[in-house]
C-alpha positions in Angstrom: 2.1 8.3 -1.8 5.4 6.5 -1.4 8.8 8.3 -1.5 11.2 7.0 -4.2 14.0 4.8 -2.9 16.6 7.2 -4.2 15.1 10.2 -2.3 15.0 8.1 0.9 18.6 7.1 0.5 19.6 10.8 -0.1 17.6 12.0 2.9 19.3 9.6 5.3 22.7 10.5 3.9 22.1 14.1 5.1 22.1 15.8 8.5 18.3 15.8 9.0 18.1 12.1 8.1 21.0 11.3 10.5 19.3 13.2 13.3 16.0 11.4 12.7 17.7 8.0 12.6 19.6 8.6 15.9 16.4 9.8 17.8 14.2 7.0 16.5 16.8 4.3 17.2 17.0 5.6 20.7 13.2 5.4 21.2 13.0 1.8 19.8 16.1 0.6 21.7 14.7 2.0 25.0 11.5 0.1 24.5 12.7 -3.2 23.3 15.6 -5.4 24.4 18.1 -6.7 21.8 16.6 -9.7 20.0 20.1 -11.2 19.6 19.9 -13.5 16.5 16.1 -13.7 16.3 14.5 -12.7 13.0 13.0 -9.2 12.7 10.8 -7.8 10.0 11.7 -4.3 8.7 8.9 -3.0 6.4 9.1 0.3 4.4 12.6 1.8 4.6 14.3 0.4 7.7 17.8 -0.1 6.2 19.5 2.9 8.0 18.0 1.7 11.3 18.8 -2.0 11.1 22.5 -2.1 11.9 22.3 0.9 14.3 19.7 -1.0 16.3 20.7 -4.7 16.3 23.5 -5.6 14.0 23.4 -9.3 15.1 19.6 -9.8 14.4 18.4 -11.6 11.3 16.7 -8.8 9.4 14.0 -9.4 6.7 13.8 -6.0 5.0 10.7 -5.8 2.9 10.4 -2.7 0.7 7.0 -1.9 -1.0 6.8 -2.0 -4.8 5.6 1.6 -5.0 8.9 2.7 -3.3 11.6 0.5 -4.8 14.3 -1.5 -3.1 17.9 -0.9 -2.2 19.9 -4.1 -2.2 23.0 -4.5 -0.1 26.0 -6.8 -0.9 26.7 -8.6 2.3 28.8 -11.7 3.1 25.8 -13.7 4.3 23.7 -12.8 1.2 20.9 -10.3 0.4 18.4 -9.4 3.1 16.2 -7.0 1.1 13.2 -7.8 -1.1 10.7 -5.9 -3.2 7.2 -6.9 -2.0 3.5 -6.3 -2.4 2.1 -4.6 0.7 -0.9 -7.0 0.7 1.1 -10.2 0.3 4.3 -10.3 2.3 6.6 -13.3 1.4 6.5 -14.7 5.0 4.6 -17.6 6.5 2.0 -17.1 9.2 3.5 -16.5 12.7 7.0 -16.3 11.3 8.4 -13.5 13.4 8.2 -12.1 16.9 9.0 -8.5 16.0 8.4 -6.0 13.2 9.5 -2.4 12.7 7.6 -0.3 10.1 9.1 3.0 9.0 8.0 5.0 5.9 5.4 2.2 5.5 1.9 2.9 6.9 1.6 6.5 5.7 2.7 5.4 2.2 0.5 2.3 1.9 -2.0 2.2 -0.9 -4.2 0.0 1.2 -3.3 0.4 4.9 -5.8 -2.1 6.2 -4.3 -4.8 3.9 -0.8 -3.9 5.1 -1.8 -4.1 8.8 -3.5 -7.4 8.1 -0.3 -8.8 6.7 1.8 -7.5 9.7 -0.7 -9.2 12.0 -0.5 -12.4 10.0 3.3 -12.8 10.1 3.6 -12.1 13.8 3.5 -14.8 16.4 0.7 -14.5 19.1 1.6 -11.6 21.4 4.3 -10.5 18.9 5.4 -6.9 18.9 5.5 -4.3 16.2 6.9 -0.7 16.2 5.4 1.8 13.9 7.0 5.2 13.1 4.4 7.4 11.5 4.3 11.1 10.7 2.3 13.2 13.2 -0.5 15.1 11.5 0.0 18.3 13.6 3.9 18.0 13.7 6.3 20.3 11.8 8.0 17.5 9.9 4.7 16.5 8.2 4.3 20.1 6.9 7.5 20.1 4.9 7.6 17.9 1.8 11.4 18.3 1.6 11.7 15.3 3.9 10.1 11.8 3.6 7.9 12.3 6.7 6.1 15.1 4.7 4.9 12.6 2.1 1.9 10.3 2.4 -0.8 10.4 5.0 0.1 11.7 8.4 -1.9 10.5 11.5 -3.2 12.0 14.7 -2.8 10.0 17.9 -6.5 9.2 17.9 -6.5 8.0 14.2 -3.5 5.8 14.9 -5.1 4.1 17.9 -8.4 3.6 16.1 -6.8 2.0 13.0 -4.3 -0.2 14.9 -6.9 -1.5 17.3 -9.3 -2.3 14.5 -6.5 -4.3 12.8 -6.2 -6.6 15.9 -3.4 -4.9 17.9 -3.4 -3.5 21.5 -1.4 -0.3 22.1 1.5 -0.6 24.5 2.7 3.0 24.1 2.5 6.0 21.8 5.4 8.5 22.2 6.5 11.5 20.1 9.9 12.0 18.6 11.6 14.7 16.5 10.4 17.6 18.6 12.5 20.2 16.8 11.7 21.2 13.2 13.7 19.8 10.3 15.0 23.1 8.9 17.1 24.2 11.9 20.9 24.5 11.4 23.1 22.1 13.3 24.3 24.5 15.9 20.7 25.3 17.0 19.8 21.6 17.1 22.7 21.0 19.5 21.8 24.0 21.6 18.2 23.0 21.9 18.7 19.3 22.4 18.3 19.5 26.2 14.7 20.8 25.9 13.5 18.1 23.6 12.6 15.8 26.5 10.6 18.6 28.2 8.7 19.2 24.9 7.9 15.5 24.7 6.2 15.6 28.0 4.5 19.0 27.7 3.7 19.3 23.9 3.7 15.9 22.4 1.4 17.1 19.6 4.3 19.1 18.0 6.5 16.0 17.5 7.4 15.1 14.0 6.5 11.4 14.3 4.7 9.0 16.6 6.6 6.0 17.7 3.9 3.4 18.5 4.6 0.1 20.3 1.8 -2.5 19.7 1.1 -6.1 20.6 -0.7 -8.7 18.4 -4.1 -9.7 19.9 -5.2 -13.3 19.6 -7.9 -13.8 18.5 -8.1 -10.7 16.3 -11.4 -8.7 16.0 -13.7 -10.1 13.4 -13.2 -7.2 11.0 -9.4 -7.7 11.2 -9.7 -11.4 10.2 -11.2 -10.6 6.8 -8.8 -11.0 4.0 -8.2 -7.9 1.9 -8.9 -8.6 -1.8 -6.8 -5.8 -3.2 -5.9 -5.5 -6.9 -2.2 -5.0 -7.4 -2.2 -1.6 -9.0 1.0 -0.1 -7.6 3.6 0.9 -10.0 6.9 -1.0 -9.3 10.0 1.0 -8.7 13.4 -0.4 -9.7 16.0 -2.0 -7.4 19.3 -0.3 -6.7 22.5 -1.3 -5.0 24.6 1.0 -2.8 27.3 1.0 -5.4 24.9 2.6 -8.0 23.9 5.2 -5.5 27.4 6.1 -4.6 28.4 6.5 -8.3 25.2 8.6 -8.9 26.0 10.9 -6.0 29.7 11.3 -6.8 30.7 14.7 -8.3 31.5 14.6 -12.1 35.1 14.4 -13.1 36.5 17.5 -14.7 37.0 17.2 -18.5 40.6 16.8 -19.5 
């Protein structure tokens, strides 16, 4: 089940969303060097992470039809597109990197999505998946986007990604503290998060998975997924619409 685009935008405008973004950006940035101006695929809802990670990269932000799309007005044009998860609008081997956030757990057909990610990556291309942890505290609360869709255990993730033609470079936990803590407690407990990552990775809110495209892919991963397009399409919004929608009403004169 995909989270609506308006709910995602609202979450990342709040304190829990900002905390999640900062921690996940740190994990990705520590694992991958800056791609400079190389193209990067962002699938799902990667918009809050794109400029925080690599503002000079050429981002292709693909948002699934069942979620909706948020379109930015930028000097160099639009970089977001509403797509079908089983047919990404990119040629084979178009990109060297892909980041998938709020994507795999919300997919109607996860095998088809993984097949498309494999297809658009170059040989030995890298992808980073951020996926809710089945035993983590964030997946147990539906008040945040990581509590929607299908969460994964470490074993489930490894099995599905390897079957899709990827090798696992690393699987690391993030968001070790629960989402409902007040800000002062988050700041006070921040020093112990790294200790928790090493001792109790199973309580992390998400898995941050770094994978590499295998060439050739396993036979099962080469099969094309014949999937009917049954996802309901969510509308597109601009940031201006969201800002007007979230503004407090003017008092009647």
